N, C-alpha and C positions, 0 to 999 in steps of 0.2 A: 334114617335120615331125619325123621320127625324129631327124634330125641336130640340130635345135633342142632337142629334149628331152634328147638326150645331152649337148649343150653346157651346158645349165642344170644338169643333174645333176652334171657335173664341176665347175662353178663353185661349187655348194653344198658338194660333198664336199671341195674343196680349201681352203675357208675355214677358218682356224685356229679351234679351239674357244674359247669364252669361258672365262675363269677362273672358279673357284668363288667368288672374292671379290677385291676390289680395295681399295686404300687410300684413305681419306678422312682428311685431316689437319685437325683442329679447332685453330684459332689463337686464343688468348686475347688479344685486343686491347682488353679492357675496362678495364684499369688496376687490377684487383682480382683476388685469387685466386678461382677458381670451381671447382665440381664439375660434371663432365659425367656425366650419368646416362642409361643406356640403359633406357628405360621398358619394362615387360613387355608393352605393347600399343601399337599405333600410333594408338589413340584413347583414350589415358589421360586421366582427369580431373585427377589430381593427381600422377601418376608416383610413387605410393607403392610401396615395396618394389621399387626398380629391380633389374634383372638384375645390374648392377654400376655402380660410380661410379669416375671417375678425377679426381684433383685436378690442376688446371692453374694454374700460377703466372702472374702477369701477364707477358705477353710470351712465355709458353711455348706449346708445342704438344703435341698427343696424336694419334697416328695410330690409326685404328680400321679394321677390315675390314668391308666392306659387300658383301653378296651381290647379284648382279643379280636383279631381279624380286622382291625382298623389301623391303617397307616397314618402316622403323624410325622410332621417335619418340625424340628425345633431349631431355632437360631440362637447361638450364643453371641451376645453383643457386648462390646466394651461399655464403659460408663457413659460414653457419648453416643451410644447407639450404633457404632460401626460394627459390621459383621465380622466375627472372628472365625467361627466354626459352625457346623451344622450336624444335626443328628436325625437320621430317619429311623423311626421305630416301627416295627411290625412283628407281632407274634401271631401266628395262625391260631394257636390255642394258648390258654393259660399255662405258663411255664411251671406252675406248681409251687412257686414261692416268689416273694418280692424280688425285684431286680435292682442292681446298683450300677451306676454309670459315672465314670470319671470324665470330667470335661476335658482334661488334658489328652485323652485318647480320641476325642472327636476329630474328624477330618476338617481341614480348613474349608471355609465357605467356598462353594463353587456352584455354578448353575449348569446342570442339575447337581444337587447334593449327591455325593457317592452313596450307592445303595448298600454299602457294607460299612460297618464301623466296629472297631474293636473295643469301643467304649462300653458296650453292653454285650451280654451273651444271650442272644435270642434263642429260643427253643423252637423246634419245628412242630 
């Protein structure tokens, strides 16, 4: 029993630590310029006063850092700031590699934003 416990302790202790954040790249495949806005809550009604916004040209991409076990809500807005779609991201653990997200796969904006999206492939 002591040998089994020692082996388990060694296996856990030798596992590399998870990074504080990892990259998620948002790809604009919508054919129009958009704004990607980080909402201040993961249950935002309108994503008013986002933490920040990034402009993404058609065919362009923007990498963002995501922390494991922290939920974020992102709004995709047209060039005039109207809400197009939303993305909820949450990975319990680092997925082991950077993630890619196509904006065309994000669900239409709604309140609340759907908690599932085929835009990215979250890991458990």
